[in-house]
C-alpha positions as YAML, in Angstrom:
chain: A
units: angstrom
residues:
- id: 1
  name: MET
  ca: [-5.37, 28.52, -9.32]
- id: 2
  name: SER
  ca: [-2.18, 30.99, -9.83]
- id: 3
  name: LEU
  ca: [0.12, 29.17, -12.53]
- id: 4
  name: SER
  ca: [2.98, 31.28, -11.48]
- id: 5
  name: ARG
  ca: [3.60, 30.01, -7.88]
- id: 6
  name: LYS
  ca: [5.23, 26.66, -6.30]
- id: 7
  name: ILE
  ca: [4.71, 25.51, -3.06]
- id: 8
  name: TRP
  ca: [7.04, 23.33, -1.01]
- id: 9
  name: ASN
  ca: [5.75, 21.29, 0.94]
- id: 10
  name: THR
  ca: [8.26, 20.07, 4.30]
- id: 11
  name: PRO
  ca: [7.07, 16.13, 4.90]
- id: 12
  name: THR
  ca: [6.22, 15.80, 8.64]
- id: 13
  name: GLU
  ca: [7.29, 12.32, 10.57]
- id: 14
  name: VAL
  ca: [3.44, 11.14, 9.50]
- id: 15
  name: ASP
  ca: [4.10, 12.16, 5.89]
- id: 16
  name: VAL
  ca: [6.92, 9.60, 5.63]
- id: 17
  name: HIS
  ca: [5.06, 7.00, 7.21]
- id: 18
  name: LEU
  ca: [1.94, 7.34, 4.36]
- id: 19
  name: PRO
  ca: [1.68, 5.53, 1.26]
- id: 20
  name: LEU
  ca: [2.19, 8.80, -0.44]
- id: 21
  name: TYR
  ca: [2.76, 12.54, 0.52]
- id: 22
  name: ILE
  ca: [3.07, 15.66, -1.31]
- id: 23
  name: ALA
  ca: [6.69, 17.33, -2.04]
- id: 24
  name: SER
  ca: [5.71, 20.31, -3.75]
- id: 25
  name: ILE
  ca: [2.91, 21.52, -6.25]
- id: 26
  name: GLY
  ca: [2.29, 24.36, -8.32]
- id: 27
  name: GLY
  ca: [2.69, 25.68, -12.14]
- id: 28
  name: TRP
  ca: [4.16, 28.45, -14.84]
- id: 29
  name: LYS
  ca: [2.29, 30.84, -17.26]
- id: 30
  name: ASN
  ca: [5.37, 30.01, -19.41]
- id: 31
  name: GLN
  ca: [7.44, 27.04, -18.39]
- id: 32
  name: PRO
  ca: [11.53, 27.77, -18.58]
- id: 33
  name: GLU
  ca: [13.87, 25.16, -19.99]
- id: 34
  name: VAL
  ca: [14.54, 22.44, -17.43]
- id: 35
  name: LEU
  ca: [17.54, 20.38, -17.52]
- id: 36
  name: ARG
  ca: [17.80, 17.41, -14.70]
- id: 37
  name: LYS
  ca: [21.38, 15.86, -15.74]
- id: 38
  name: ASN
  ca: [20.41, 13.65, -12.49]
- id: 39
  name: GLY
  ca: [16.14, 13.45, -12.75]
- id: 40
  name: LEU
  ca: [14.41, 14.89, -9.65]
- id: 41
  name: PRO
  ca: [14.81, 13.17, -5.81]
- id: 42
  name: THR
  ca: [10.95, 12.37, -6.41]
- id: 43
  name: PHE
  ca: [8.08, 11.86, -8.72]
- id: 44
  name: GLN
  ca: [6.36, 14.37, -10.71]
- id: 45
  name: TRP
  ca: [3.43, 14.59, -12.52]
- id: 46
  name: VAL
  ca: [3.83, 17.67, -14.93]
- id: 47
  name: GLN
  ca: [0.33, 18.73, -17.04]
- id: 48
  name: CYS
  ca: [0.45, 20.58, -20.03]
- id: 49
  name: VAL
  ca: [-2.84, 23.16, -20.13]
- id: 50
  name: ASP
  ca: [-1.57, 25.37, -23.32]
- id: 51
  name: GLY
  ca: [0.91, 25.44, -25.76]
- id: 52
  name: LYS
  ca: [3.53, 22.99, -26.60]
- id: 53
  name: GLY
  ca: [6.59, 21.51, -25.57]
- id: 54
  name: VAL
  ca: [9.27, 18.58, -26.15]
- id: 55
  name: LEU
  ca: [10.42, 16.32, -23.66]
- id: 56
  name: LYS
  ca: [14.12, 14.26, -24.01]
- id: 57
  name: LEU
  ca: [14.46, 11.24, -22.12]
- id: 58
  name: ALA
  ca: [17.82, 9.29, -23.37]
- id: 59
  name: ASP
  ca: [17.56, 9.27, -27.26]
- id: 60
  name: LYS
  ca: [13.61, 10.10, -27.20]
- id: 61
  name: GLU
  ca: [12.27, 13.12, -27.99]
- id: 62
  name: ILE
  ca: [8.38, 13.69, -27.36]
- id: 63
  name: THR
  ca: [6.09, 16.52, -28.12]
- id: 64
  name: VAL
  ca: [3.89, 17.34, -24.90]
- id: 65
  name: SER
  ca: [1.01, 19.44, -25.72]
- id: 66
  name: LYS
  ca: [-2.25, 20.25, -24.07]
- id: 67
  name: GLY
  ca: [-4.23, 17.10, -23.03]
- id: 68
  name: GLN
  ca: [-0.99, 15.81, -22.41]
- id: 69
  name: GLY
  ca: [1.43, 14.88, -19.66]
- id: 70
  name: MET
  ca: [4.67, 13.75, -18.16]
- id: 71
  name: LEU
  ca: [5.08, 11.30, -15.68]
- id: 72
  name: LEU
  ca: [8.83, 11.47, -14.16]
- id: 73
  name: PHE
  ca: [10.39, 8.71, -12.18]
- id: 74
  name: PRO
  ca: [12.91, 9.79, -9.55]
- id: 75
  name: SER
  ca: [16.61, 9.86, -10.60]
- id: 76
  name: VAL
  ca: [15.90, 9.79, -14.44]
- id: 77
  name: PRO
  ca: [17.89, 12.12, -16.42]
- id: 78
  name: HIS
  ca: [15.40, 14.20, -18.43]
- id: 79
  name: HIS
  ca: [15.29, 17.51, -20.41]
- id: 80
  name: TYR
  ca: [12.48, 19.53, -21.40]
- id: 81
  name: TYR
  ca: [11.69, 22.68, -23.19]
- id: 82
  name: PRO
  ca: [9.04, 25.17, -24.63]
- id: 83
  name: VAL
  ca: [8.76, 25.29, -28.54]
- id: 84
  name: GLU
  ca: [5.50, 26.52, -28.86]
- id: 85
  name: SER
  ca: [4.89, 29.75, -26.10]
- id: 86
  name: PRO
  ca: [3.40, 29.85, -23.76]
- id: 87
  name: TRP
  ca: [4.21, 26.44, -22.56]
- id: 88
  name: SER
  ca: [1.60, 26.54, -19.68]
- id: 89
  name: VAL
  ca: [1.70, 23.56, -17.27]
- id: 90
  name: GLN
  ca: [0.48, 22.43, -13.88]
- id: 91
  name: TRP
  ca: [2.59, 19.87, -11.38]
- id: 92
  name: VAL
  ca: [2.76, 17.97, -8.35]
- id: 93
  name: GLU
  ca: [6.01, 16.25, -6.63]
- id: 94
  name: PHE
  ca: [5.11, 13.39, -4.82]
- id: 95
  name: GLN
  ca: [6.61, 10.86, -2.63]
- id: 96
  name: GLY
  ca: [5.92, 7.62, -0.07]
- id: 97
  name: ARG
  ca: [6.44, 4.52, 0.99]
- id: 98
  name: LEU
  ca: [4.12, 2.80, -1.41]
- id: 99
  name: THR
  ca: [4.65, 5.01, -4.60]
- id: 100
  name: LYS
  ca: [6.65, 2.64, -6.66]
- id: 101
  name: ASP
  ca: [4.31, 0.05, -5.58]
- id: 102
  name: ILE
  ca: [1.22, 1.87, -6.84]
- id: 103
  name: LEU
  ca: [2.43, 3.22, -9.77]
- id: 104
  name: ARG
  ca: [3.62, -0.82, -10.72]
- id: 105
  name: THR
  ca: [0.63, -1.49, -10.05]
- id: 106
  name: LEU
  ca: [-1.16, 0.54, -12.13]
- id: 107
  name: HIS
  ca: [1.35, -0.55, -14.88]
- id: 108
  name: PHE
  ca: [3.39, 2.48, -14.83]
- id: 109
  name: HIS
  ca: [6.98, 1.58, -15.01]
- id: 110
  name: GLU
  ca: [9.06, 4.48, -16.56]
- id: 111
  name: SER
  ca: [9.35, 8.17, -17.24]
- id: 112
  name: THR
  ca: [6.78, 8.94, -20.09]
- id: 113
  name: VAL
  ca: [4.45, 11.27, -21.73]
- id: 114
  name: LEU
  ca: [0.62, 10.26, -21.29]
- id: 115
  name: ASP
  ca: [-2.07, 11.40, -23.78]
- id: 116
  name: ILE
  ca: [-5.13, 11.97, -21.16]
- id: 117
  name: LYS
  ca: [-8.65, 11.79, -22.64]
- id: 118
  name: GLN
  ca: [-9.82, 14.06, -19.64]
- id: 119
  name: PRO
  ca: [-7.52, 16.38, -18.78]
- id: 120
  name: ASP
  ca: [-9.54, 18.46, -16.94]
- id: 121
  name: GLN
  ca: [-10.11, 15.61, -14.49]
- id: 122
  name: LEU
  ca: [-6.69, 15.41, -13.43]
- id: 123
  name: LEU
  ca: [-6.28, 19.26, -13.37]
- id: 124
  name: GLY
  ca: [-9.21, 19.43, -10.71]
- id: 125
  name: ARG
  ca: [-7.33, 16.77, -8.88]
- id: 126
  name: ILE
  ca: [-4.01, 19.06, -8.95]
- id: 127
  name: GLN
  ca: [-6.01, 22.21, -7.94]
- id: 128
  name: GLU
  ca: [-7.89, 20.30, -5.29]
- id: 129
  name: ILE
  ca: [-4.62, 19.59, -3.82]
- id: 130
  name: TYR
  ca: [-3.35, 23.07, -4.17]
- id: 131
  name: ALA
  ca: [-6.35, 24.26, -2.17]
- id: 132
  name: LEU
  ca: [-5.44, 22.43, 0.62]
- id: 133
  name: PHE
  ca: [-2.21, 24.02, 0.73]
- id: 134
  name: SER
  ca: [-3.57, 27.64, 0.26]
- id: 135
  name: ALA
  ca: [-6.46, 27.02, 3.21]
- id: 136
  name: LYS
  ca: [-3.92, 25.70, 6.23]
- id: 137
  name: ARG
  ca: [-0.20, 26.28, 6.15]
- id: 138
  name: MET
  ca: [-0.22, 22.61, 7.54]
- id: 139
  name: PRO
  ca: [-2.45, 20.82, 5.37]
- id: 140
  name: PRO
  ca: [-3.74, 17.82, 6.73]
- id: 141
  name: SER
  ca: [-1.13, 14.67, 5.90]
- id: 142
  name: HIS
  ca: [-3.66, 12.35, 5.28]
- id: 143
  name: ASP
  ca: [-6.16, 14.33, 3.20]
- id: 144
  name: CYS
  ca: [-2.96, 14.83, 1.08]
- id: 145
  name: SER
  ca: [-1.95, 11.31, 0.54]
- id: 146
  name: GLN
  ca: [-5.81, 10.50, 0.06]
- id: 147
  name: ALA
  ca: [-5.84, 13.32, -2.86]
- id: 148
  name: VAL
  ca: [-2.38, 12.44, -4.61]
- id: 149
  name: TYR
  ca: [-3.83, 8.61, -4.65]
- id: 150
  name: GLY
  ca: [-6.85, 9.89, -6.71]
- id: 151
  name: LEU
  ca: [-4.87, 11.66, -9.08]
- id: 152
  name: LEU
  ca: [-2.73, 8.62, -9.83]
- id: 153
  name: LEU
  ca: [-5.70, 6.39, -9.94]
- id: 154
  name: ASP
  ca: [-7.41, 9.12, -12.62]
- id: 155
  name: LEU
  ca: [-4.34, 9.16, -14.35]
- id: 156
  name: HIS
  ca: [-4.57, 5.51, -14.85]
- id: 157
  name: ARG
  ca: [-8.37, 5.77, -15.61]
- id: 158
  name: TYR
  ca: [-8.20, 8.41, -18.18]
- id: 159
  name: SER
  ca: [-4.90, 7.61, -19.73]
- id: 160
  name: SER
  ca: [-5.63, 6.58, -23.55]
- id: 161
  name: GLN
  ca: [-3.24, 3.49, -23.37]
- id: 162
  name: PHE
  ca: [-5.10, 1.71, -21.04]
- id: 163
  name: GLU
  ca: [-8.95, 0.35, -21.35]
- id: 164
  name: CYS
  ca: [-10.86, 1.28, -18.17]
- id: 165
  name: HIS
  ca: [-11.34, -1.46, -15.79]
- id: 166
  name: GLU
  ca: [-14.13, -0.81, -13.34]
- id: 167
  name: SER
  ca: [-14.22, -4.03, -11.18]
- id: 168
  name: SER
  ca: [-12.27, -5.77, -9.23]
- id: 169
  name: ASP
  ca: [-11.15, -8.48, -11.94]
- id: 170
  name: GLU
  ca: [-7.86, -6.76, -12.81]
- id: 171
  name: TYR
  ca: [-7.06, -6.39, -9.21]
- id: 172
  name: TYR
  ca: [-7.87, -10.18, -9.03]
- id: 173
  name: GLU
  ca: [-5.45, -11.17, -11.72]
- id: 174
  name: MET
  ca: [-2.67, -9.23, -9.61]
- id: 175
  name: ILE
  ca: [-2.80, -11.74, -6.35]
- id: 176
  name: GLN
  ca: [-3.55, -14.83, -8.53]
- id: 177
  name: PRO
  ca: [0.31, -15.54, -7.84]
- id: 178
  name: ALA
  ca: [-0.25, -15.35, -3.91]
- id: 179
  name: LEU
  ca: [-3.72, -17.12, -4.03]
- id: 180
  name: SER
  ca: [-2.20, -20.18, -6.27]
- id: 181
  name: TYR
  ca: [1.05, -20.24, -3.72]
- id: 182
  name: ILE
  ca: [-1.92, -20.30, -0.63]
- id: 183
  name: GLU
  ca: [-3.59, -22.91, -2.51]
- id: 184
  name: GLN
  ca: [-0.35, -25.15, -2.98]
- id: 185
  name: HIS
  ca: [1.78, -24.72, 0.02]
- id: 186
  name: TYR
  ca: [-1.31, -24.08, 2.75]
- id: 187
  name: ASN
  ca: [0.04, -26.82, 5.13]
- id: 188
  name: ARG
  ca: [3.28, -25.05, 5.35]
- id: 189
  name: THR
  ca: [4.26, -21.81, 7.26]
- id: 190
  name: ILE
  ca: [3.62, -19.24, 4.88]
- id: 191
  name: THR
  ca: [4.51, -15.72, 6.01]
- id: 192
  name: LEU
  ca: [3.50, -12.02, 4.76]
- id: 193
  name: GLN
  ca: [6.91, -11.39, 3.02]
- id: 194
  name: ASP
  ca: [6.17, -14.93, 1.04]
- id: 195
  name: LEU
  ca: [2.97, -13.63, -0.63]
- id: 196
  name: ALA
  ca: [4.84, -10.25, -1.17]
- id: 197
  name: ASP
  ca: [7.52, -11.79, -2.93]
- id: 198
  name: GLN
  ca: [4.92, -14.03, -5.11]
- id: 199
  name: LEU
  ca: [3.47, -10.46, -5.93]
- id: 200
  name: GLY
  ca: [6.83, -8.77, -6.35]
- id: 201
  name: VAL
  ca: [5.22, -5.50, -3.99]
- id: 202
  name: SER
  ca: [6.11, -4.85, -0.49]
- id: 203
  name: MET
  ca: [4.36, -6.18, 2.29]
- id: 204
  name: PRO
  ca: [2.04, -3.16, 2.75]
- id: 205
  name: TYR
  ca: [1.17, -2.87, -0.55]
- id: 206
  name: THR
  ca: [-0.16, -6.83, -0.63]
- id: 207
  name: CYS
  ca: [-2.04, -6.26, 2.09]
- id: 208
  name: VAL
  ca: [-3.66, -3.12, 0.22]
- id: 209
  name: LEU
  ca: [-4.46, -5.28, -2.46]
- id: 210
  name: PHE
  ca: [-6.12, -8.24, -0.53]
- id: 211
  name: GLN
  ca: [-8.60, -5.67, 0.79]
- id: 212
  name: GLN
  ca: [-9.28, -3.82, -2.46]
- id: 213
  name: THR
  ca: [-9.80, -7.37, -4.53]
- id: 214
  name: LEU
  ca: [-11.16, -9.69, -1.47]
- id: 215
  name: GLY
  ca: [-12.34, -7.26, 0.95]
- id: 216
  name: THR
  ca: [-9.98, -9.26, 4.25]
- id: 217
  name: ARG
  ca: [-6.15, -9.19, 4.96]
- id: 218
  name: PRO
  ca: [-3.67, -11.78, 3.52]
- id: 219
  name: ILE
  ca: [-3.36, -13.66, 6.67]
- id: 220
  name: GLU
  ca: [-7.08, -13.87, 7.26]
- id: 221
  name: TYR
  ca: [-7.43, -15.21, 3.89]
- id: 222
  name: LEU
  ca: [-5.01, -17.90, 4.44]
- id: 223
  name: ASN
  ca: [-6.54, -18.93, 7.44]
- id: 224
  name: ARG
  ca: [-9.91, -19.62, 5.79]
- id: 225
  name: ILE
  ca: [-8.30, -21.30, 3.21]
- id: 226
  name: ARG
  ca: [-6.80, -23.64, 6.02]
- id: 227
  name: ILE
  ca: [-10.26, -23.85, 7.87]
- id: 228
  name: GLN
  ca: [-11.76, -25.31, 4.80]
- id: 229
  name: LYS
  ca: [-9.52, -27.63, 3.93]
- id: 230
  name: ALA
  ca: [-9.72, -28.57, 7.60]
- id: 231
  name: LYS
  ca: [-13.58, -29.15, 7.60]
- id: 232
  name: GLU
  ca: [-12.88, -31.48, 4.61]
- id: 233
  name: LEU
  ca: [-10.64, -34.07, 6.78]
- id: 234
  name: LEU
  ca: [-13.06, -32.90, 9.77]
- id: 235
  name: SER
  ca: [-15.86, -34.54, 7.60]
- id: 236
  name: GLN
  ca: [-14.33, -37.23, 6.16]
- id: 237
  name: ALA
  ca: [-11.21, -38.73, 8.20]
- id: 238
  name: GLU
  ca: [-12.81, -39.94, 11.53]
- id: 239
  name: ASN
  ca: [-9.53, -41.73, 12.57]
- id: 240
  name: LEU
  ca: [-7.35, -38.34, 12.12]
- id: 241
  name: GLU
  ca: [-7.15, -36.38, 15.66]
- id: 242
  name: VAL
  ca: [-7.56, -32.98, 15.60]
- id: 243
  name: LYS
  ca: [-4.23, -32.34, 16.62]
- id: 244
  name: SER
  ca: [-3.14, -33.78, 13.61]
- id: 245
  name: ILE
  ca: [-5.55, -31.99, 11.32]
- id: 246
  name: ALA
  ca: [-4.20, -29.07, 12.20]
- id: 247
  name: GLU
  ca: [-0.96, -29.96, 11.87]
- id: 248
  name: MET
  ca: [-1.80, -31.25, 8.11]
- id: 249
  name: VAL
  ca: [-3.42, -28.12, 7.13]
- id: 250
  name: GLY
  ca: [-1.01, -25.39, 8.43]
- id: 251
  name: PHE
  ca: [-1.24, -24.49, 11.89]
- id: 252
  name: ASP
  ca: [1.66, -25.12, 14.47]
- id: 253
  name: HIS
  ca: [-0.09, -25.23, 17.49]
- id: 254
  name: PRO
  ca: [-3.68, -27.41, 18.04]
- id: 255
  name: SER
  ca: [-4.79, -24.50, 20.69]
- id: 256
  name: TYR
  ca: [-4.64, -21.89, 18.00]
- id: 257
  name: PHE
  ca: [-5.93, -23.65, 15.38]
- id: 258
  name: ILE
  ca: [-9.12, -24.68, 17.51]
- id: 259
  name: LYS
  ca: [-9.25, -20.83, 18.37]
- id: 260
  name: ILE
  ca: [-9.42, -19.59, 14.76]
- id: 261
  name: PHE
  ca: [-11.89, -22.53, 13.54]
- id: 262
  name: LYS
  ca: [-14.02, -21.34, 16.55]
- id: 263
  name: ARG
  ca: [-13.84, -17.52, 15.43]
- id: 264
  name: SER
  ca: [-14.72, -18.46, 12.25]
- id: 265
  name: GLU
  ca: [-17.59, -21.25, 12.17]
- id: 266
  name: GLY
  ca: [-19.17, -20.62, 15.92]
- id: 267
  name: LEU
  ca: [-17.76, -23.81, 16.96]
- id: 268
  name: THR
  ca: [-14.87, -26.38, 18.09]
- id: 269
  name: PRO
  ca: [-13.51, -28.93, 15.57]
- id: 270
  name: THR
  ca: [-14.51, -31.33, 17.73]
- id: 271
  name: ALA
  ca: [-18.41, -30.10, 17.85]
- id: 272
  name: PHE
  ca: [-18.56, -29.81, 13.77]
- id: 273
  name: ARG
  ca: [-17.08, -33.48, 13.61]
- id: 274
  name: LYS
  ca: [-20.19, -34.39, 15.34]
- id: 275
  name: LEU
  ca: [-22.16, -32.60, 13.29]
- id: 276
  name: CYS
  ca: [-20.89, -34.60, 10.31]
- id: 277
  name: GLN
  ca: [-21.59, -37.62, 11.73]
...
């Protein structure tokens, strides 16, 4: 990859509706001094390939050497400059509807310098993105979005400040507040926004977390819990009508309850009750 070139991406209508998209990519063999009093309008990952520089954030000065990089958040004033030449860097600027949510989930909350245990892996990601832009004048939006997502996952995986969690346990902990909320309030009206509020993320990213962790969408999971509760009542409370049970487990309309129950269990609530007798 040429280290003395910058490629700008003009976001398409498809780009701006994706979770992530590329704003620019490139690198410099001799990174000059940069002072941004108002920060950038985008997020940026700047990785040191060789040499040494310093990043100034507010009252902090942090050395940036080979195997390290700067994760910069939008609208955050910063100043960086070389102290050992040549200071060679590669970078990706990125943005998107879910960028903040994704970074928050990966425990990145502010501009900082990160130590990378396998820096070549991250540089490979940058080169992968660069190749997409070099091969075509209009690189595929979804391919670019997927590539930058891979970069962020590797940033989390190989950053020395995190332990590597390959299981879904970490994600399960993230959605636990929403699961507890469902368990406590399944008999009431629950919206996707209610669950997103419990997690402190957007509604689309709530769906992403549920899909990654449980393999299902939030409302489908909610209905699954409601059906479980309904089965308990159908088998234990013979005097309760199906309509009453539907209301008790959170369904506003008995017909919808019957539809969801049959889709889940392969038979109607009444037929299920007969099997339990």
